[in-house]
C-alpha positions, 0 to 999 in steps of 0.5 A: 135355651131360649126358643125362637122369637115369633111375630105372634109372641112379639105382637101378642101385646095387642088386645084379644081379637086384634087383627093379624100383624100387617106386612108393614108391622112384620117388616118393621119388626124383622127387616128394618135393622138391615133394610132400613125403615124406608126399605132402601137398604140402609138399616142400622146394621149396614155399618157392620156388613160387607154386602149391602142389603137389598134396596126394596124401593128399587123398582126395576130390581124388585120387579125382576123378582117373583113373589115366590123368589121373595117368599123363599128368600125370607123363609129360607134365607139368602143362600136359598136364592143364591144371595148373601148368607147374612140374610137370615131364614125367618121361617122360625119367626114368621108363619107362611101367611105372615111371610106372604104379607111381608112380600105384599108389603115389599110390593108396596115399597117398590110400587111394582109387581113381578115381571 
């Protein structure tokens, strides 16, 4: 059985002493397949799913979500926040600190903060 793929393991090719992966690097690694390289919800997997992924560039929609809400959705998956079960839980792949960096990057994508 193969264990969980972790961000640290994937990004371990960085030189020793390198900085922790940025929120953008983590987003690119784990999120773009569904949410798209621009965060607009049009990733490679959208042709195979009925419910389109969240558009992270949609300012009003993203501003309506607290950072804690976004953290919970990433850590525990879509069903944890009453959203699609197609959104996986990433807690086996990213640490809490890494998830927080992804949340911060989501705020950059939408150019917004939580209301």
